[in-house]
C-alpha positions as CSV (number, residue, x, y, z in Angstrom):
1,M,20.0,36.0,-14.7
2,K,17.2,37.2,-12.4
3,K,15.0,34.4,-11.1
4,S,11.2,34.9,-10.8
5,F,9.7,33.4,-7.7
6,T,6.0,32.7,-7.5
7,S,3.9,31.2,-4.7
8,S,2.5,27.8,-5.6
9,K,-0.1,25.9,-3.7
10,L,0.7,22.2,-3.5
11,S,-2.5,21.4,-5.3
12,I,-2.9,17.7,-6.2
13,V,-0.2,17.1,-3.7
14,I,0.5,15.3,-0.5
15,S,1.0,17.1,2.7
16,A,4.0,16.9,4.9
17,A,4.5,17.1,8.6
18,L,6.8,19.6,10.2
19,L,8.4,18.7,13.5
20,S,9.7,21.4,15.8
21,S,10.8,21.4,19.4
22,T,11.8,23.9,21.9
23,L,14.1,21.4,23.4
24,A,17.7,20.7,22.4
25,L,18.5,17.3,21.0
26,T,20.2,16.2,24.2
27,S,17.2,17.1,26.4
28,A,14.3,15.9,24.3
29,P,11.8,13.4,25.8
30,A,11.5,9.7,25.1
31,L,10.2,9.8,21.5
32,A,12.7,12.4,20.6
33,N,15.6,10.8,22.3
34,L,18.2,10.5,19.6
35,P,20.8,8.0,20.8
36,A,21.0,5.0,18.4
37,Q,23.7,2.4,18.4
38,V,25.7,2.1,15.2
39,D,28.8,-0.1,15.2
40,G,28.9,0.3,19.0
41,H,28.8,4.1,18.8
42,V,25.9,6.3,19.9
43,M,24.6,8.3,16.9
44,P,21.7,10.8,16.7
45,S,18.5,9.6,15.0
46,L,14.9,10.7,14.5
47,A,13.9,7.1,13.8
48,P,12.4,6.3,17.3
49,M,10.1,9.4,17.0
50,L,9.2,8.7,13.4
51,E,8.2,5.1,14.1
52,H,5.3,6.6,16.2
53,A,4.5,9.6,14.1
54,T,4.5,8.3,10.5
55,P,1.7,5.8,10.8
56,A,-0.7,8.7,11.4
57,V,0.3,10.4,8.1
58,V,-1.7,9.1,5.0
59,S,-1.6,9.4,1.3
60,I,-4.7,10.7,-0.5
61,S,-5.8,10.1,-4.1
62,V,-8.8,11.7,-5.6
63,I,-10.9,11.4,-8.7
64,G,-13.3,14.2,-9.7
65,T,-14.4,16.7,-12.3
66,H,-13.8,20.4,-12.7
67,N,-15.1,23.1,-14.9
68,V,-12.8,24.2,-17.8
69,P,-13.7,27.3,-19.8
70,Q,-14.6,26.5,-23.4
71,Q,-12.6,28.3,-26.0
72,N,-14.6,30.2,-28.6
73,V,-14.5,28.7,-32.1
74,P,-13.1,31.2,-34.7
75,D,-15.5,32.0,-37.6
76,A,-13.2,30.3,-40.1
77,F,-13.7,27.0,-38.4
78,K,-17.5,27.2,-38.0
79,F,-17.8,25.7,-41.5
80,F,-16.1,22.5,-40.3
81,F,-17.4,22.3,-36.7
82,G,-20.8,23.9,-37.1
83,N,-22.2,27.0,-35.4
84,K,-22.2,26.3,-31.6
85,E,-22.8,29.8,-30.5
86,K,-25.2,28.6,-27.7
87,N,-22.3,26.7,-26.1
88,Q,-19.5,29.1,-26.7
89,G,-17.9,30.4,-23.6
90,Q,-19.8,27.8,-21.4
91,P,-17.6,25.8,-19.1
92,Q,-16.9,22.1,-19.8
93,Q,-16.6,19.5,-17.1
94,R,-13.4,17.5,-17.4
95,P,-12.2,14.6,-15.2
96,F,-9.1,14.9,-13.1
97,R,-7.0,12.9,-10.7
98,G,-5.0,14.2,-7.8
99,L,-2.6,13.3,-5.0
100,G,-2.1,14.7,-1.5
101,S,-1.5,13.8,2.1
102,G,-3.5,13.9,5.3
103,V,-3.1,13.4,9.0
104,I,-5.1,11.2,11.3
105,I,-6.0,13.3,14.4
106,D,-8.6,11.1,16.0
107,S,-8.2,7.3,15.6
108,D,-11.5,6.5,17.3
109,E,-13.6,8.7,15.0
110,G,-11.4,8.1,12.0
111,Y,-10.9,11.9,11.4
112,V,-8.3,12.9,8.8
113,V,-7.2,16.5,8.3
114,T,-5.9,17.7,4.9
115,N,-6.0,20.8,2.7
116,N,-9.2,21.8,1.0
117,H,-7.4,22.2,-2.3
118,V,-6.4,18.5,-2.2
119,I,-9.9,17.2,-2.2
120,E,-11.8,20.1,-3.8
121,N,-14.3,18.9,-6.5
122,A,-13.5,15.3,-5.7
123,D,-16.1,12.7,-6.4
124,K,-14.1,9.9,-4.8
125,I,-11.4,10.1,-2.1
126,M,-9.2,7.2,-1.3
127,I,-6.9,7.0,1.7
128,T,-3.8,4.8,1.8
129,L,-2.3,4.1,5.2
130,K,1.3,3.5,5.8
131,D,0.6,-0.3,6.3
132,G,-0.9,-0.4,2.8
133,R,-4.6,-0.5,3.7
134,Q,-6.8,1.5,1.3
135,L,-10.0,3.0,2.5
136,E,-12.6,5.3,0.9
137,A,-13.0,8.5,2.8
138,K,-16.1,10.6,3.5
139,K,-15.9,14.4,3.4
140,I,-17.2,15.9,6.7
141,G,-16.6,19.5,5.7
142,S,-14.1,22.1,4.5
143,D,-13.1,25.7,4.5
144,A,-11.7,27.1,1.3
145,K,-10.7,30.4,2.9
146,S,-8.3,28.8,5.3
147,D,-7.6,25.7,3.1
148,I,-8.6,23.1,5.6
149,A,-10.7,20.0,5.1
150,L,-11.9,17.1,7.4
151,L,-12.4,13.6,6.1
152,Q,-13.5,10.4,7.9
153,I,-12.5,6.8,7.4
154,D,-13.9,3.7,9.1
155,S,-11.3,1.1,10.1
156,E,-9.7,-0.5,13.2
157,N,-6.2,-0.1,14.5
158,L,-5.7,3.4,13.3
159,S,-2.8,5.6,14.6
160,E,-3.4,9.2,15.5
161,I,-1.0,12.1,16.0
162,K,-0.9,14.2,19.2
163,L,-1.4,18.0,18.7
164,A,1.2,20.4,20.0
165,D,0.5,23.9,21.1
166,S,1.8,25.8,18.1
167,D,1.7,29.1,20.1
168,N,4.7,27.9,21.9
169,L,6.8,27.5,18.7
170,R,10.0,29.6,18.4
171,V,12.1,30.4,15.3
172,G,14.9,27.9,15.3
173,D,12.9,24.9,16.6
174,F,13.5,21.7,14.7
175,A,10.8,20.6,12.3
176,V,10.1,17.4,10.4
177,A,7.9,17.1,7.3
178,I,6.2,13.9,6.5
179,G,4.4,13.3,3.2
180,S,4.4,11.8,-0.3
181,P,6.1,14.1,-2.7
182,F,5.5,13.4,-6.4
183,G,3.6,10.2,-5.5
184,L,6.9,8.5,-4.4
185,G,5.4,7.2,-1.2
186,Q,5.9,8.4,2.4
187,T,9.0,10.6,2.7
188,V,10.5,12.5,5.6
189,T,12.5,15.7,5.5
190,S,13.9,17.8,8.3
191,G,14.7,21.4,9.0
192,I,13.8,24.2,11.4
193,V,11.0,26.7,11.9
194,S,12.3,29.6,9.8
195,A,9.6,32.2,10.7
196,L,6.3,32.5,12.4
197,G,3.1,34.5,11.6
198,R,3.8,34.7,7.9
199,S,0.8,36.5,6.2
200,N,-0.1,38.8,3.3
201,L,1.2,36.1,0.9
202,N,-2.0,36.0,-1.1
203,I,-2.1,32.2,-0.8
204,E,-5.2,32.0,1.3
205,H,-7.8,34.5,2.7
206,Y,-6.7,33.8,6.3
207,E,-2.9,33.4,6.6
208,D,-0.9,32.9,9.8
209,F,1.7,30.4,8.4
210,I,4.6,28.7,9.9
211,Q,7.6,29.0,7.6
212,T,10.1,26.1,7.4
213,D,13.1,25.1,5.3
214,A,12.2,21.4,5.6
215,A,11.9,20.2,2.0
216,I,8.3,20.3,0.8
217,N,7.4,19.5,-2.8
218,S,4.4,18.8,-4.9
219,G,2.5,15.9,-3.3
220,N,3.0,17.1,0.3
221,S,-0.1,19.3,0.7
222,G,-2.2,18.2,3.7
223,G,0.6,16.4,5.4
224,A,2.1,16.8,8.9
225,L,4.7,19.2,10.3
226,V,5.8,17.8,13.6
227,N,8.3,18.6,16.4
228,L,10.9,16.3,17.9
229,R,8.3,14.7,20.2
230,G,6.3,13.6,17.1
231,E,3.5,16.1,17.9
232,L,1.7,17.9,15.1
233,I,2.7,21.6,14.8
234,G,1.3,22.3,11.4
235,I,-0.4,21.2,8.2
236,N,1.8,21.7,5.1
237,T,0.0,23.8,2.6
238,A,2.2,25.8,0.2
239,I,5.7,26.6,-1.1
240,L,7.4,29.6,-2.6
241,G,9.8,28.8,-5.4
242,P,10.5,29.0,-9.1
243,S,8.1,26.8,-11.1
244,G,6.7,25.3,-7.9
245,G,10.0,23.7,-6.9
246,N,11.4,23.5,-3.4
247,V,14.0,26.2,-2.5
248,G,13.6,25.8,1.3
249,I,10.6,28.1,1.7
250,G,7.5,26.1,2.8
251,F,4.4,27.2,4.7
252,A,2.2,25.2,7.1
253,I,-1.1,26.1,8.9
254,P,-0.4,26.1,12.6
255,S,-1.9,23.2,14.6
256,N,-3.9,25.6,16.9
257,M,-5.5,27.3,14.0
258,M,-6.3,24.0,12.4
259,H,-7.8,22.7,15.6
260,N,-10.1,25.7,16.0
261,L,-11.3,25.2,12.5
262,I,-11.8,21.5,12.7
263,T,-13.7,21.8,15.9
264,Q,-16.2,24.0,14.1
265,I,-16.4,21.6,11.1
266,I,-17.2,18.7,13.4
267,E,-20.0,20.6,15.2
268,F,-21.5,22.5,12.2
269,G,-20.3,20.8,9.0
270,E,-18.2,23.9,8.2
271,V,-16.5,26.8,9.8
272,H,-18.7,29.2,11.8
273,R,-16.2,32.0,11.6
274,G,-16.3,34.7,14.2
275,I,-15.8,38.3,13.2
276,L,-14.5,41.3,15.2
277,G,-16.1,44.1,13.0
278,V,-13.1,46.3,12.4
279,S,-11.0,47.5,9.5
280,G,-7.4,48.6,9.7
281,R,-3.9,48.0,8.6
282,S,-0.6,46.8,9.9
283,V,1.5,49.2,12.1
284,N,4.6,50.4,10.4
285,S,7.2,53.0,11.2
286,E,5.2,55.8,9.6
287,I,2.0,55.0,11.5
288,A,4.0,54.5,14.7
289,K,5.6,58.0,14.3
290,A,2.3,59.7,13.4
291,M,0.4,58.1,16.3
292,E,3.4,58.5,18.7
293,L,3.5,54.7,19.3
294,E,6.4,53.0,21.0
295,T,5.8,49.8,18.9
296,S,6.0,49.3,15.1
297,Q,4.0,46.0,15.2
298,G,0.4,45.2,15.7
299,G,-3.0,46.0,14.1
300,F,-4.0,49.6,13.7
301,I,-7.8,50.1,13.9
302,E,-9.0,52.6,11.3
303,Q,-12.8,51.9,11.7
304,V,-15.1,50.1,14.1
305,M,-18.4,48.9,12.6
306,P,-21.5,50.0,14.5
307,D,-23.0,47.3,16.7
308,S,-20.1,45.0,16.0
309,A,-18.4,42.8,18.5
310,A,-15.5,45.3,18.8
311,D,-18.0,48.2,19.2
312,E,-19.9,46.5,22.0
313,A,-16.6,45.6,23.8
314,G,-15.3,49.2,23.6
315,I,-12.7,49.0,20.9
316,K,-12.2,52.4,19.2
317,A,-10.7,53.7,16.0
318,G,-7.1,54.6,16.7
319,D,-6.5,51.7,19.0
320,V,-3.6,49.4,18.2
321,I,-4.2,45.7,19.0
322,I,-1.0,44.0,19.9
323,A,-2.1,40.7,21.4
324,V,-4.9,38.1,21.1
325,N,-5.4,36.0,24.3
326,G,-2.0,37.1,25.6
327,K,-0.1,36.1,22.4
328,A,1.6,38.9,20.6
329,I,0.6,39.7,17.0
330,K,2.9,41.4,14.4
331,S,0.3,42.7,11.9
332,F,-3.3,43.3,11.0
333,F,-3.2,40.3,8.7
334,E,-2.1,38.1,11.7
335,L,-4.9,39.6,13.8
336,R,-7.4,38.8,11.0
337,A,-6.2,35.2,10.7
338,K,-6.3,34.5,14.4
339,I,-9.8,36.0,14.9
340,G,-11.0,34.3,11.7
341,S,-10.1,30.8,13.1
342,I,-12.0,31.4,16.3
343,G,-15.6,30.4,16.3
344,A,-18.6,32.7,16.6
345,N,-19.8,33.5,20.1
346,K,-16.4,32.7,21.5
347,K,-14.8,35.2,23.9
348,V,-11.3,36.6,23.2
349,K,-9.1,38.9,25.2
350,L,-7.5,41.7,23.1
351,T,-4.5,43.7,24.4
352,V,-4.8,47.3,23.1
353,I,-2.6,50.3,23.1
354,R,-4.7,53.5,23.7
355,D,-3.2,56.9,24.6
356,G,0.1,55.2,25.5
357,D,-1.5,52.8,27.9
358,N,-2.1,49.0,27.6
359,K,-5.7,48.0,28.1
360,V,-7.3,44.5,27.9
361,F,-10.8,44.1,26.4
362,T,-12.9,41.0,26.4
363,V,-14.7,40.6,23.1
364,K,-17.5,38.2,22.3
365,L,-17.1,37.5,18.6
366,K,-20.2,37.7,16.4
367,Q,-20.9,35.3,13.6
368,D,-19.9,36.0,10.0
369,Q,-23.3,36.1,8.3
370,S,-21.8,34.9,5.0
371,A,-21.2,31.5,6.6
372,D,-23.7,28.7,5.9
373,I,-23.9,25.2,7.3
374,A,-23.0,22.5,4.8
375,A,-26.3,20.7,5.4
376,A,-25.8,18.4,2.4
377,S,-22.9,16.8,4.2
378,I,-25.2,15.7,7.0
379,H,-27.9,14.3,4.7
380,T,-28.7,14.7,1.0
381,M,-32.3,15.6,1.7
382,L,-31.2,18.6,3.8
383,D,-29.3,20.0,0.8
384,G,-30.5,23.6,0.2
385,T,-31.1,24.4,3.9
386,K,-29.2,26.7,6.2
387,L,-29.0,25.2,9.7
388,E,-28.4,27.0,12.9
389,N,-28.2,25.8,16.5
390,D,-30.7,27.3,18.9
391,T,-29.0,27.0,22.3
392,K,-32.0,28.3,24.2
393,K,-34.4,25.8,22.8
394,Q,-31.7,23.1,22.4
395,A,-32.8,22.4,18.9
396,I,-31.9,23.1,15.2
397,I,-33.5,26.0,13.3
398,I,-33.8,25.7,9.5
399,A,-33.1,29.4,8.7
400,Q,-33.4,29.1,4.9
401,V,-34.6,26.7,2.3
402,A,-33.4,27.2,-1.3
403,E,-36.0,27.2,-4.0
404,G,-36.2,23.9,-5.9
405,S,-33.7,22.2,-3.6
406,P,-34.0,18.6,-2.3
407,A,-34.9,20.0,1.1
408,Q,-37.9,22.0,-0.3
409,M,-39.1,19.0,-2.2
410,A,-38.9,16.9,1.0
411,G,-41.3,19.4,2.6
412,F,-39.0,21.5,4.8
413,Q,-39.7,25.2,5.2
414,A,-37.7,28.2,6.6
415,G,-38.5,28.5,10.3
416,D,-38.9,24.8,10.9
417,I,-37.3,23.6,14.1
418,I,-35.8,20.1,14.2
419,T,-36.1,18.6,17.6
420,G,-35.6,14.9,16.9
421,V,-35.1,12.0,14.5
422,N,-37.3,8.9,14.8
423,R,-37.8,8.8,18.6
424,S,-34.4,10.3,19.6
425,R,-34.1,13.8,20.9
426,I,-31.7,16.0,18.9
427,K,-30.3,19.1,20.5
428,D,-27.8,20.5,18.0
429,I,-26.2,20.0,14.5
430,A,-23.3,17.9,15.8
431,Q,-25.7,15.4,17.4
432,L,-27.8,15.3,14.3
433,R,-24.7,14.5,12.2
434,D,-23.6,11.8,14.6
435,Y,-27.1,10.2,14.6
436,L,-27.5,10.2,10.9
437,K,-24.0,9.0,9.9
438,D,-24.7,5.3,10.3
439,K,-28.4,5.4,9.5
440,S,-30.0,4.2,6.3
441,G,-33.5,3.7,5.0
442,V,-36.4,5.9,5.9
443,L,-35.9,8.5,8.7
444,A,-38.6,10.5,10.5
445,L,-37.5,14.0,11.4
446,N,-39.6,15.6,14.1
447,I,-40.0,19.3,13.5
448,V,-42.0,22.1,15.1
449,R,-43.8,24.4,12.7
450,D,-46.0,27.2,13.9
451,N,-45.9,25.7,17.4
452,H,-47.3,22.4,16.1
453,S,-45.2,19.2,16.0
454,Q,-45.1,17.0,12.9
455,Y,-42.8,14.5,11.1
456,I,-41.2,14.7,7.7
457,M,-40.0,11.4,6.2
458,I,-36.6,11.4,4.4
459,R,-34.7,8.6,2.8
């Protein structure tokens, strides 16, 4: 009987951590040293490493509402239920509960990383630490296109996990997943890195997954994938299997990709995605033969958009991009994912094959204009604004104000420049967020409008 395999996001699930190491068991460092005494015999064990890593992996429970399409009522039943034509087809809000996992990456700030699909539409997010403490979390920001979200909790004596350089991973490295499958509580499974750079799976918009055979099940989303040092190499996100069950094919977002995205969320409230400004496809044997290429991997550039970052750097149609910042790429999808996780205005070095020669181009990425700052996560009275940092003026520009929004009712206008709060100078969005996070009551935002300084009071 032929089995049908479908990809399944571990929605309402807890994430797991995958551990991988380029070292053999006998040469791993202190936390990964495996000797353990059992009945006088030395036995291999991951326990010493896990004792340090597992306290940084948390369980997440959410309560929220989501829209459910309303079914049309057949004519035969209108006699009993009344004619509700005005409401037919309109979505209904229904409550839901969900479970997932997260990873503490900064104990001082209380930052917890998880998947966006774990906390999407949540009205209340609760974090349970390994020691049993329960804390309510605040959402700092998220990115649905890469399925990453950042939460924040306020507590003492938190444990954080160290990030590994996921670009150094190799197929065959050991990996350990930590999470809470099926709500059972924290669970650890082990395996290896089965593949790298997995993409074109239609799970996310930007895919550059680590594939592992460490068992991942529903409830593991947002958890940690670690190496034998107990360092984070990925955030578990999805599985491939019949009916969502584990068959040894799990996917994790690489730690480097996660770090790039989270850095932007901390600064802006959401991802300020950089774009290259090209279209293309993955190199295959047919393209390699037609273009007389010696490689069958990389991203073939079909079109370069005028005035784009690629155009200004000298990239041309017909070029084949084979590496980003010195790291080889296998496909156009991998190129898109790597560029998509790097922030706007950042410089990247692209290795290109042109006319049989390798050339290196330095490209300054432009900003994806479809990205908006999640201003409401900074303060409710900023809801409806699009905020941008002005590095020259060292201030914040209100680029847009939505009609009828709380921000418009508060008196903000497009073009206003925020320079301070109360009597404190504010230079960028990250500083504004940090200043407002612990403030309550009335706040005076100093703005410049038409070259005149004034204050707008918000509560």
